[in-house]
C-alpha positions, 0 to 999 in steps of 0.5 A: 199508692204504695206497693205491697212490699213497701208496706211490709215490715220484717220483725224478729221475735226475741224470744218467740212465743206461740200467740194468737197471730200464729194460731190464726195463720199457722195453726189454722192451716190445712192438715199436712201443712205445718205438722198439725199434731204438734201445733195442736198441743201449743198454748199461748205463751209457749216458747218456740224453738228456732228463729221466728220473724213476723211480717206486719202490714199496718197493724196486722200480722200477715205472715211468719218466717221461721229458720232453724240452723244445723251444720251450716244450713237453715231449714225454713218455713213460710206462712202467709195469712190466707187473705194476703196470698198471691200479693208478694208476702211469701216472696218478701218472707223468702227474700228476708229468710235468705238474707238472714241465712246469708248474713250468718254465713250459711250454705243452704236454705231448705224446706220439706214439702209434706206429701200430705200438703194440700198444695204440695205441687204448687208450693214445690213449683213456687220454690223451684221458680225461686232457684230451689232444687227439689228432691224425691223425698220432698225436700227442696234446697237453695244454695246461698252465694256469698256476698263480698263486702 
């Protein structure tokens, strides 16, 4: 049997649009997770800011990664289909977002966990296990080591 990671495909969306898969995975997330007030105004086909990547397993979208770069750093977002949590999809997304940021010569990737996030402590602990440093404002940052050719 193939491992979960071998089945996953990383696909950059160009240009990225709001669609049914994002509504299913991101739009249906609990309040406090992804800024539900902004998401509730999105309609199918709305153009989205930043760089979006989807993760597919077979013919199903199982997650998304988002990256927005500012001044040499990248804010990132990870969203995993609730039915595919705890099987490596989030780690797959994080690894690929870090690769994307490193390839662009960026210094850090960072994420901010809202105080209203239903599992803020769990998400923070998960990112800390992956070498992110947490700060009192809920932000977490991870430095990217340069990869020499």
